[in-house]
C-alpha positions in Angstrom: -0.1 0.1 0.0 1.3 3.3 -0.8 0.7 6.9 0.9 -1.8 9.3 -0.6 0.4 11.7 -2.6 0.7 15.4 -1.3 -1.3 17.1 -4.4 -2.8 20.4 -4.3 -6.4 18.6 -4.2 -5.5 16.5 -1.3 -3.9 19.2 0.9 -6.8 20.0 3.0 -7.5 16.2 3.6 -3.8 15.5 4.5 -3.7 18.2 6.8 -6.9 17.1 8.8 -5.6 13.5 8.7 -1.8 14.5 10.0 -3.5 16.4 12.7 -5.3 13.2 13.9 -2.6 10.7 12.9 -0.9 8.8 15.9 2.3 6.8 15.0 2.2 3.2 15.4 2.8 1.9 18.9 2.6 -1.5 20.8 -1.3 -0.9 21.8 -3.1 0.2 18.8 -3.8 -1.5 15.5 -0.9 -0.7 13.0 -1.7 0.5 9.5 1.1 1.4 7.5 3.3 2.8 10.4 0.3 4.5 11.8 -2.4 3.7 14.3 -5.7 2.6 12.5 -8.6 5.1 12.8 -10.6 3.0 11.0 -12.9 0.1 12.3 -11.6 -3.2 10.5 -15.2 -3.9 9.4 -15.5 -0.5 7.7 -12.1 -1.4 6.2 -13.8 -4.4 4.9 -16.8 -2.6 3.7 -14.7 -0.1 1.6 -13.4 -3.0 -0.2 -16.5 -4.3 -0.8 -18.0 -1.0 -2.2 -15.1 -0.7 -4.7 -14.0 -4.2 -5.8 -10.6 -4.6 -6.8 -9.9 -1.2 -6.3 -6.5 -0.4 -3.9 -6.7 1.7 -1.0 -4.0 4.0 0.0 -2.8 5.0 3.5 -3.2 8.5 4.9 -2.2 8.7 8.5 -4.1 5.7 9.7 -7.2 6.0 7.3 -7.7 3.8 4.3 -8.4 6.2 1.2 -9.5 5.6 -2.4 -7.9 7.9 -4.7 -8.1 7.9 -8.6 -5.0 9.6 -10.2 -3.7 10.3 -6.8 -6.6 12.5 -6.0 -8.5 11.3 -3.0 -12.4 10.3 -3.4 -13.3 8.3 -0.5 -12.1 7.8 3.0 -13.1 5.4 5.6 -13.5 6.8 8.9 -14.3 5.7 12.4 -16.9 3.0 12.6 -19.2 3.9 10.1 -18.5 7.3 8.1 -17.5 7.3 4.5 -16.2 10.7 3.4 -17.1 11.3 -0.4 -15.5 13.8 -2.8 -18.5 14.8 -5.2 -19.5 17.7 -7.3 -23.0 17.7 -5.5 -24.4 16.5 -2.4 -25.3 12.5 -2.3 -28.9 11.4 -3.1 -31.3 12.2 -0.5 -32.0 8.6 -0.1 -28.8 8.0 1.8 -28.4 8.7 5.3 -25.7 11.3 6.2 -23.3 11.2 9.1 -22.0 14.0 11.4 -20.2 16.9 9.5 -16.1 16.7 9.7 -15.0 20.4 9.4 -13.1 21.7 7.6 -13.7 18.9 5.0 -17.4 19.1 4.9 -17.8 22.8 5.3 -19.7 24.5 2.4 -17.7 24.5 -0.9 -15.3 21.9 0.3 -16.6 19.2 -2.0 -16.6 16.4 0.5 -19.8 15.0 1.9 -20.2 12.5 5.0 -22.5 9.3 4.7 -23.2 6.3 6.7 -21.1 3.3 5.4 -24.2 0.9 6.5 -27.5 2.5 5.5 -29.5 0.3 7.9 -32.8 1.7 6.7 -32.0 0.4 3.2 -32.4 -3.4 2.3 -28.7 -4.6 2.4 -28.2 -5.5 -1.4 -29.8 -2.1 -2.1 -27.7 -0.4 0.2 -24.4 -1.9 -1.0 -25.8 -1.1 -4.6 -26.3 2.7 -3.8 -22.9 3.2 -1.8 -20.9 1.3 -4.5 -22.5 3.7 -7.3 -21.8 6.7 -5.1 -17.9 5.5 -4.5 -17.4 4.9 -8.3 -19.0 8.6 -8.9 -16.5 10.0 -6.3 -13.7 8.1 -8.1 -14.5 9.2 -11.7 -15.2 12.7 -10.4 -11.6 12.7 -8.5 -9.9 11.6 -11.7 -11.7 14.3 -13.9 -9.7 17.3 -12.8 -6.3 15.7 -12.7 -4.3 17.0 -15.9 -1.9 13.8 -15.3 -2.1 11.8 -18.5 0.7 9.2 -17.8 -1.8 7.5 -15.3 -5.1 6.2 -16.1 -8.3 6.8 -13.9 -7.2 3.9 -11.5 -3.8 5.4 -10.9 -2.0 3.0 -13.3 0.7 4.1 -15.7 -0.3 4.5 -19.3 2.2 3.8 -22.0 2.5 5.9 -24.7 2.1 4.5 -28.5 5.2 4.1 -30.3 6.3 7.4 -32.1 7.7 5.4 -35.2 5.1 4.9 -37.7 5.4 1.3 -39.1 7.5 -0.2 -36.5 6.5 -2.5 -33.8 7.1 -1.3 -30.1 10.4 -2.7 -28.9 9.3 -5.8 -26.9 5.9 -6.3 -28.2 4.8 -9.8 -29.6 3.6 -9.9 -33.4 -0.1 -10.1 -33.7 -2.0 -13.2 -34.0 -3.5 -12.4 -37.3 -0.1 -12.4 -39.1 1.1 -14.2 -42.0 1.3 -17.9 -42.0 -1.4 -20.6 -42.5 -4.9 -19.4 -41.9 -3.5 -16.5 -39.7 -2.0 -18.7 -37.3 1.6 -19.0 -35.8 3.3 -22.0 -37.1 5.4 -24.4 -35.1 6.3 -25.0 -31.5 4.0 -25.8 -28.4 2.2 -23.4 -26.2 -1.2 -21.9 -25.5 -3.7 -21.4 -28.6 
């Protein structure tokens, strides 16, 4: 797990988390060198809401980020902070404000991670949709085209026309019998 990058879009969040962060000691739950400030059940819930999305560490809290920009923070026992261009749907139960992040104009909203008033499957569907919307929104203002919206490196196309990129395998539709590669053993 990597640390959340110190980008301008993350500065206020990192300042708040840094103030509350406690370096790991013998008595707390360790989390990337810091004491975990999120209940383990909520860490698991966050992972279930954004399947296959890696969390990054930020002073003892798991954060989902797109292109390095924080989008969702799991805090305490049941709070999800989501970065959105507008307030979440009214059908979702809100959590207490967490100033200065949830102050008007900051773009962060606090919602309950469990939504006990909504049936479980529907709750998970709505929250997953909200989390993916937050990740998409966080990726959109980024000017960094060297990584995709999940923060994975993007490889630039080869600039030499007519030449295969170094290290690339020939296409399967190349010359030979019926477009198949000849000889040798291997997967087909």
